[in-house]
KOLZAPA-295790 format. One line per 3 residues: their letters; for each residue x, y, z of C-alpha. Coordinates in Angstrom, 2 decimals, decimal comma. Each point is the difference from the previous one (the first is absolute). Layout:
N
a> X/Y/Z ~ ...
END
This chain:
296
msv> -52,74/-120,50/114,36 ~ 0,87/3,68/-0,21 ~ 0,61/-0,25/-3,75
mal> -3,27/-1,87/-0,49 ~ -1,89/2,59/2,08 ~ 1,50/2,80/-2,07
lml> -0,95/-1,77/-3,24 ~ -3,57/-0,55/1,23 ~ -0,24/3,69/0,93
lla> 1,22/1,03/-3,46 ~ -2,41/-2,40/-1,70 ~ -2,92/1,26/2,09
sln> 0,85/3,61/-0,84 ~ 0,34/-0,85/-3,69 ~ -3,31/-1,87/0,05
nqt> -1,73/2,92/1,71 ~ 1,35/2,47/-2,58 ~ -1,05/-2,33/-2,83
mql> -3,54/-0,30/1,40 ~ -0,28/3,79/0,37 ~ 1,20/0,48/-3,59
wrr> -2,46/-2,66/-1,23 ~ -2,91/1,66/1,84 ~ 0,89/3,43/-1,37
tag> 0,37/-1,37/-3,53 ~ -3,24/-1,97/0,21 ~ -1,84/3,07/1,33
sve> 1,39/2,18/-2,79 ~ -0,88/-2,55/-2,68 ~ -3,55/-0,26/1,34
afq> -0,39/3,79/0,18 ~ 1,33/0,55/-3,51 ~ -2,13/-2,86/-1,36
aar> -3,08/1,83/1,28 ~ 1,26/3,19/-1,66 ~ 0,57/-1,87/-3,26
laf> -3,57/-1,30/0,12 ~ -1,33/3,53/0,65 ~ 2,08/1,34/-2,90
dvm> -1,41/-2,66/-2,34 ~ -3,57/0,75/1,11 ~ 0,54/3,73/-0,64
vrq> 1,53/-0,64/-3,44 ~ -2,82/-2,30/-1,10 ~ -2,66/2,48/1,08
iqt> 1,68/2,97/-1,71 ~ 0,15/-2,00/-3,22 ~ -3,82/-0,09/-0,05
atl> -0,28/3,83/-0,16 ~ -2,33/1,30/-2,69 ~ -1,13/3,36/-1,41
nvy> -2,61/-1,13/-2,55 ~ 1,07/2,77/-2,41 ~ -2,35/1,15/-2,75
wdy> -0,09/2,81/-2,59 ~ -2,41/2,93/0,34 ~ -0,50/3,57/-1,24
dvp> 2,15/2,73/1,49 ~ -3,04/2,29/0,43 ~ -3,31/-1,89/-0,38
sap> -1,96/3,16/-0,88 ~ 2,49/1,07/-2,71 ~ 2,32/-2,90/-0,77
try> 3,20/0,59/-1,95 ~ 2,01/-3,14/0,73 ~ 0,11/-3,24/1,96
lrr> 1,86/-0,37/3,28 ~ 0,83/-2,98/2,18 ~ -2,48/-0,23/2,87
sdl> -0,31/-2,16/3,08 ~ -2,26/-0,01/3,03 ~ 2,77/-1,71/1,97
afv> 3,44/1,13/1,10 ~ 3,53/-1,19/0,76 ~ 2,07/2,02/2,48
cgp> 3,48/-0,64/1,38 ~ 2,61/2,25/1,55 ~ 1,57/1,05/3,31
asa> -2,35/-1,11/2,78 ~ 0,63/3,22/1,92 ~ -1,26/2,03/-2,98
ilg> -3,04/-2,18/-0,72 ~ -1,10/-0,83/3,55 ~ 1,85/2,37/2,34
ssy> 3,28/0,33/1,87 ~ -0,78/-2,85/2,42 ~ 0,12/-2,58/-2,80
gpg> 2,97/-1,66/-1,66 ~ 2,95/-0,37/-0,49 ~ -0,14/-0,25/-3,75
sav> -2,98/-0,48/-2,26 ~ -3,72/-0,60/0,17 ~ -2,00/-1,48/-2,86
ffq> -3,79/-0,05/-0,53 ~ -2,09/-1,44/-2,81 ~ -3,19/-1,88/-0,85
apl> -0,09/-3,70/-0,79 ~ -2,79/-2,48/-0,87 ~ 0,47/-2,22/3,04
grl> -3,70/-0,63/0,62 ~ 0,21/0,59/3,75 ~ -3,49/0,86/1,29
anp> -1,52/0,52/3,43 ~ -3,35/-1,49/-1,00 ~ 0,21/-3,80/-0,42
ash> -3,09/0,11/-2,24 ~ 2,09/1,85/-2,61 ~ 2,53/-2,81/-0,39
qlk> -0,79/-0,30/-3,70 ~ 1,67/3,38/-0,64 ~ 3,42/-1,61/-0,28
lal> 1,54/2,96/-1,85 ~ -1,29/2,74/2,30 ~ 2,57/2,78/0,41
nvc> 1,84/0,62/3,26 ~ 2,26/2,88/1,05 ~ 3,43/-1,36/0,94
gfy> 3,16/1,57/1,34 ~ 3,30/-0,56/1,79 ~ 1,99/2,36/2,23
ltf> 2,08/0,10/3,21 ~ -0,84/1,30/3,45 ~ 1,72/-0,04/3,39
gdv> -2,22/-1,13/2,85 ~ -1,08/-2,69/2,44 ~ -0,24/-3,36/-1,78
nan> -2,02/-1,38/2,93 ~ -2,57/2,82/0,04 ~ -2,66/-1,86/-2,00
lpg> 0,31/-3,39/1,67 ~ -2,98/-1,36/1,98 ~ -0,24/1,60/3,43
fls> 0,30/-3,29/1,92 ~ 3,60/-0,40/-1,20 ~ 1,12/3,15/1,87
lpa> 3,40/0,13/-1,66 ~ 2,34/2,92/0,81 ~ 0,59/2,70/-2,58
knr> 2,55/-0,77/-2,70 ~ 0,62/2,85/-2,44 ~ 1,48/-0,99/-3,34
yrl> -0,03/1,04/-3,64 ~ -2,82/-1,86/-1,72 ~ -0,98/-0,72/-3,59
msl> -3,70/0,84/-0,19 ~ -2,41/-1,46/-2,54 ~ -3,25/1,77/-0,92
qtt> -2,71/-1,99/-1,72 ~ -3,52/1,42/0,16 ~ -3,16/-1,92/-0,73
geg> -1,71/0,55/-3,33 ~ -2,88/1,77/1,75 ~ 2,41/2,58/1,47
mrv> 1,91/0,74/-3,18 ~ -0,26/3,56/-1,29 ~ 0,26/0,81/-3,68
fgg> -2,14/3,01/-0,87 ~ 0,15/3,07/2,24 ~ 3,23/-0,81/1,79
rdq> 2,46/-0,82/-2,74 ~ 1,32/3,55/-0,44 ~ 1,17/0,05/3,61
nnw> 1,72/-2,72/1,98 ~ -3,03/-0,73/2,17 ~ -0,76/-3,09/-2,08
fgd> 2,69/-1,63/2,16 ~ 1,08/2,59/2,59 ~ -3,14/-0,15/2,14
qlg> -0,04/-3,81/0,00 ~ 3,40/-0,63/1,56 ~ -1,66/-0,98/3,26
gar> -0,88/-3,30/-1,64 ~ 3,62/-0,82/-0,91 ~ 1,68/-3,01/1,57
ila> 3,61/-0,87/0,82 ~ 1,52/-2,14/-2,73 ~ 3,51/-0,22/1,50
dnv> 1,98/1,37/2,95 ~ 3,47/1,56/-0,06 ~ -0,23/1,22/-3,60
vll> 2,10/3,17/0,14 ~ -0,09/1,07/-3,66 ~ -2,38/-0,36/-2,94
lvr> 0,86/1,48/-3,41 ~ -2,24/-0,15/-3,08 ~ 1,52/1,32/-3,24
pls> -2,16/0,13/-3,17 ~ 1,73/-0,93/-3,26 ~ -0,96/-0,18/-3,65
aar> 0,21/-3,15/-2,10 ~ 3,57/0,98/-0,92 ~ 0,84/0,22/3,72
ldi> 0,24/3,79/-0,20 ~ -0,96/2,02/3,07 ~ -3,42/1,63/-0,42
ssv> -0,41/1,42/3,50 ~ -1,03/3,65/0,04 ~ 2,10/0,97/3,02
gya> 1,91/-2,40/2,26 ~ -1,66/-3,39/-0,52 ~ -3,42/1,68/-0,33
mds> -2,69/-0,66/-2,59 ~ -3,66/1,02/-0,03 ~ -2,07/-1,23/-2,94
rlg> -2,39/2,95/0,43 ~ 2,61/2,70/-0,67 ~ -0,40/1,82/-3,30
ens> -3,01/-2,04/-1,08 ~ -1,73/3,11/-1,42 ~ 3,11/1,41/-1,65
vpq> 0,41/0,07/-3,78 ~ 2,05/-1,92/-0,81 ~ -0,25/-2,32/2,98
ppt> 3,22/-1,04/1,75 ~ 0,86/-3,65/-0,71 ~ -0,76/-0,91/3,63
snq> -3,53/1,45/0,04 ~ -2,57/-2,72/0,69 ~ 2,66/-2,62/-0,53
lps> 1,44/-2,76/2,15 ~ 3,78/-0,30/-0,08 ~ 1,24/-3,02/-1,92
lld> 2,41/-0,95/2,78 ~ 0,47/0,71/3,67 ~ 3,38/-0,33/1,72
itm> -0,86/-0,91/3,61 ~ 2,50/-0,01/2,87 ~ -0,75/-1,05/3,58
vvv> 2,52/0,01/2,88 ~ -0,70/-2,09/3,12 ~ 1,90/-0,18/3,31
sed> -0,04/-2,94/2,40 ~ -2,09/0,12/3,17 ~ 2,93/-1,16/2,15
sqk> 2,18/2,91/-1,06 ~ -2,94/2,36/0,65 ~ -0,37/-1,38/3,54
rkd> 3,67/0,56/0,69 ~ -0,54/3,69/-0,78 ~ -3,18/0,42/2,05
vvn> -2,59/-2,68/0,77 ~ -2,90/2,46/-0,11 ~ 1,00/2,49/-2,69
gyq> 2,63/-1,76/-2,09 ~ 1,79/2,50/-2,25 ~ -1,68/2,97/-1,63
faa> 1,78/2,11/-2,61 ~ 0,62/3,65/0,71 ~ -1,48/2,25/-2,69
ael> 3,44/1,44/-0,78 ~ 1,35/-3,48/-0,80 ~ -2,43/-0,43/-2,90
atl> -0,44/3,59/-1,17 ~ 2,43/-0,31/-2,91 ~ -0,77/-3,61/-0,93
fnn> -2,31/-1,41/-2,68 ~ -0,88/3,32/-1,59 ~ 1,51/-0,78/-3,39
pan> -0,22/-3,49/-1,57 ~ 3,31/0,65/-1,78 ~ 1,70/-0,13/3,43
ydn> -1,60/-3,33/0,96 ~ 3,25/-1,96/0,44 ~ 1,71/2,68/2,09
dmk> -3,14/0,57/2,08 ~ -0,35/-3,71/0,71 ~ 3,64/-0,19/1,08
tfg> -0,48/2,96/2,35 ~ -3,19/-1,55/1,37 ~ 1,80/-3,32/0,55
dil> 2,86/1,81/1,76 ~ -2,51/1,48/2,46 ~ -1,35/-3,46/0,79
lre> 3,51/-1,43/0,38 ~ 0,97/2,89/2,27 ~ -2,95/-0,86/2,22
kle> 0,95/-3,71/-0,11 ~ -3,32/-0,95/-1,58 ~ -0,06/-3,22/-1,99
frv> -1,88/0,59/-3,26 ~ -1,02/-1,46/-3,34 ~ -0,85/1,75/-3,27
frq> -2,77/-1,34/-2,24 ~ -0,15/1,45/-3,51 ~ -1,96/-0,97/-3,10
qig> -1,10/1,56/-3,27 ~ -3,56/-0,99/-0,80 ~ -2,18/0,49/-3,06
lpn> -3,57/1,28/0,21 ~ -2,02/-2,16/-2,42 ~ -2,78/2,61/-0,27
skw> 2,39/2,72/-1,13 ~ -0,54/1,33/-3,51 ~ 3,26/1,96/0,07
sd> 1,97/0,24/-3,22 ~ 3,42/1,58/-0,52
END
């Protein structure tokens, strides 16, 4: 009887540990499946980016040559530089795409109407925008934000030379995924050569009036190398139910400034997550932009 009781106790303990492991694994799989879906949605939307490039005189009143022109823009780079120090880690990307999203249902026939789109990370309360009757407690996490304006709110003329064509519309962004702790967008040429101006950054408006124009002026990159790192919610809760884990500025100051150091930077970033006992997954994909007219 004593031996049987001991065996039953061991079996019960083993069963309990197995169930806990199964629940943790199932929770992680579900969380990372949602992140995978968000990553795919982001990739598909970025692939629709357009610039609608055309050729025009350099100086209309006294033309001497043609230059590439566009009324649209493509901008990517460190989120802290584009949007401010409270954004990030990693990159932000903004562009226009013919998604046909309109506020007025009567305009449904405009299926190729342009929308301003963008993706970036913030740290904040993921429950802040839920309906008031839910009354959920605060839960601060890194979030992948998706901006998609309506066609009526899209700015082309008058705001393109500044970043207010997207910067003053961030209030309409929505959460695409929670617990995304890094987003990197690296522009590449058709030959997979880095064409970022400085540290993953590219702005299609830069140098557009120069003679000769830089190759990136009013051009979409041929390829984008996109990396997204996601941590599990369970490992966040173990750190702090309300605030999870937030990187100290010093931890990231030397990371992701030079694309040539990508592998070493990713290892250092992963070491930080392992040190904090955060379970994580890395999603990475190189995508082509069909509307790019880039040529090497």
